[in-house]
N, C-alpha and C positions, 0 to 999 in steps of 0.2 A: 472587502476592505481589510479584514483581519489577515486573510491568507496572503494578501499582496503586500503586507508590511506597513499599512497605514498607521498602526499602533505598535509600540515596542512590547515584546514579551515581558511580563512582570509589572507592567505599568497599568494604572487605573484606566478603565474605559468608561467614561461618564456619559450618562444618558443625554444630557443637554448638548454635549459635543457631537455625539452620534446623530442626534436629531438635526442639529445645525448643518452638519456635513451632508446628510442625506436629504435635507429639505422636507422633513416630516415632523409630525408632532412628537412630543416626548412619550406619549402613550404608545405610539407605533414603535418608537425606538426601544421602549421597555419590553414590548412583546418580542421584538426581534432578538434582543439580548437574552431574554429568557429562553428562547429557542436555542440560541448558541450555547447557553449554559448546559442545556439538556444534551446537546451534541458533544460537549466536552471541550469546547474552545475557550470558554470563559468560566471563571470560578467566582462565586459570590460569597462574601463574608458578611455576617450580621452587622448591619449599620456601617459597613465600610465600602459598599459598592462592588463593582465587578473588576476583575483583573484578567488580562490576557494570559493564557497559559503558555508555557514553553514546553517542548516535548524532547525528551532524551531519545537517543537512538534506540535504547532498549525498550522504551515505551512504544516507539514506532514498530519495532519488530514484534512486540506482544500483540499490537493491534492487527498487524498483517496475519499473524497466526490465527487470531479470532476470525478474521475474514476467511481464512482458509478452511476453518471448521464449517462455516456456513456454506462455502462453495462445495466442500466435500459432501455435505448432506444433499445439496442440490444435485450433484452427480449421481449419488445413489438413488434418489427419487426419480431422476430422469431414466436411469437404467431400468428401474422396476416398472415404470409406467410406459416405457417405450420411447425411443428417439424419433421425433417427427422429421420428415424429409427436409423441411425448411431449415430446421436447426442443424441437421447433418450437413446441408449445403453450406451454411455459414461457417461451421467448423472446418470443412474441407477448403473453403476459400482462404481462411486464415492460415491454415497449414501450408497451402500452396504459396501464399505470399511470403511466409517465413522462409520456405525453402529457397525462393528466388533471392531473398535478401541475404541469406547465408552464402549463396554463391557469389553475389555481387560484392558482399562485404558491408558490414554495419559499422562503418568507420568514418562517417561524416554526419553532420547535423541532420541532413535531410533523411538519410537512411535510418538514423536513430529515431527520428520522429515517426517514420513509417513503421518501424518495429513496435514502438510504444502504442501506436494506433491499432496495429494488428493484435497486440496483447490485450488491449482494452476490449476489443470486439470479441475475442475468444472468450474472455471471462464473463462478459455480458451475456453471451450466448449460453454459457454454462448455467447462469442464474435463470435466465428467461425460459430455457428449455424445460426446467423442472415444473413450470406452471404453478409454483408455490409462492403465493403472494407474501406470506409471512417471511420467507427467506429473502425475497426481494427487498422488503421494507427494512429488514435488519441489516442487510448488506449496504443499502443506500445510506443508512446512518453511519456505518463504519467509514464510508467514502469521504466524509467531511473532515476526517483527521489527516494531518500532513503526511504525505508520502505513502499513504495506505492504498489508494487506487492502483490498479494493475498497470496503468499507463505512466505512473510516477516512477519511472525507472532510473536507476543510477548506473550509468555506463562507466566502466573503468577504462578511461581513455589513456591512462598512464601505462596500462598493461594490456595491450590489444589481444595477445594470445589468450590470456586468462579470460578476458571479456568474451572472446569468440567461443571458448569452451563453455562458459556459462550459458550463452545463448543457444548453442547446439544442444546442451542438456535440457534446457527449457523446451526446445522444439520437440525433442524426443518424448518428453513428458506429455506434451499436448497430444501427440500421435497416440500414445498408449492410453491416455485418458479417453479419447474418442473411441478407440477400439474396444475398451472395456464397457463403455456405455452402450455402444452399438450391439455388443454381444449380450447385453442384459446382465452383466456381472456387476451388480450394484455395490457389493462390499469391496471388490477389487477397485472399482472406479473411485469409491470414497477414499480408499487408502492411497491411491495414486495422487489424487488431488491434494490430500493432506500433506503428503511428502513433498509434492511439487511446491506448494506454498511455503512450507517450512524451509526448503532449500532456497527459495527466492528471498525469504526474509533474512536468512543467514548470509546470502550473497550481498544483500543490501547493507547489513552490519559490517561485513568485510570491506566492501567498496567505500563505505563512509569513513573508514580509517585513513583514506587517502585525502589530504587537504584539498587537492584539486577537485576530487569527486564531491567533497563536502561543499566546496564553493559553488559547483555546478548545481548541487541539490538545493542550495539556497535560492536559486532562480526559479525553481518550480513552485507551483501554488502551495503555500504553507511552509515552504522551505526556510523562510525567514524565522520560523518559530523553533527550528531545531537547535538543540544545545548538545554538546558532547556529554557522554556518560561521565559521572563523577568517579574518579579513580579513588579507591580506598587506600588509606595509608598501609604500608606493609607492616605486618605484625612483627614484634620483636621476638627473636628466637630465645628459647630457653637454653642457656648455655650447657646445662647438664644433659639435655636430651638431644640437642641439635649440634653436632660437631661441625667445625668449619670445613668447607669444601676446598 
C-alpha cells in the first residue's frame, strides 16, 4: 500500500486507519508498521506516531550502491567456491536474451519489460549462486526501498541513443562478470560488480533529471515516494578573491 501511493509521503500513517483498510486488528497493524520502520519506509517519533518517508534521488543512489557492495561480495564468494552448472546456465540464458533484445531494440514497453525481467533474474542468480544466506537476507532488505531492485529500471525514452549505449554497456558488464566468476577470479569479479552497480546508479541519477523519466519512475513500485534532491543556494563570491568572468 505504501509503495503504491495509498498514503502521501510526509503524512501520518495511523494504526487505526491501516487496521481498518486491511481488515485486521490494531495489534497486527502495529506489528506490520514496526517491520516497515525497520525496513526504512516509515519513521516513528516519540508520542507522534509514524510518518511515511520520502526518498531523494541521492538516497536512492546511495541504497543502490549498498546493494552493489553486497552483490560484489556474492560474486567473489561464488568465484572462490566455484560456479555451479545450474547458475551458469541461468547467467547464459540472461545474457542470450539481452543480446536478442539489443538486436531487436529496447524501444517499446514490452521490450523494456523484458529487459527489466532479464536484469532482475541475472542479479538474483548472482546472489543465489553464492550460497550465502546472510547476503541474501541483507539484499532482500534493500529491495524494499524505492527503485533499488535491479528490475526498477529508468529508461531514457527521450534520448534513445544514450539509452541504447547504457544498455549495451550493462550487457558487456554482465558478460565480464560471468567470465571472471567462471575463471575463479574472485577479486576481479567483485570489482566488476561494484563498478557495474555504481554505473547503473549514476545512470539512474542522470536519467531522473529528465522530467519524463521521473514521471515514468513514479509509476514504478515506490516511485510515488521519490522527491528531487534539494538544490543548495549558490555561495556568494568574495569580490576580493573571485574576479568577474
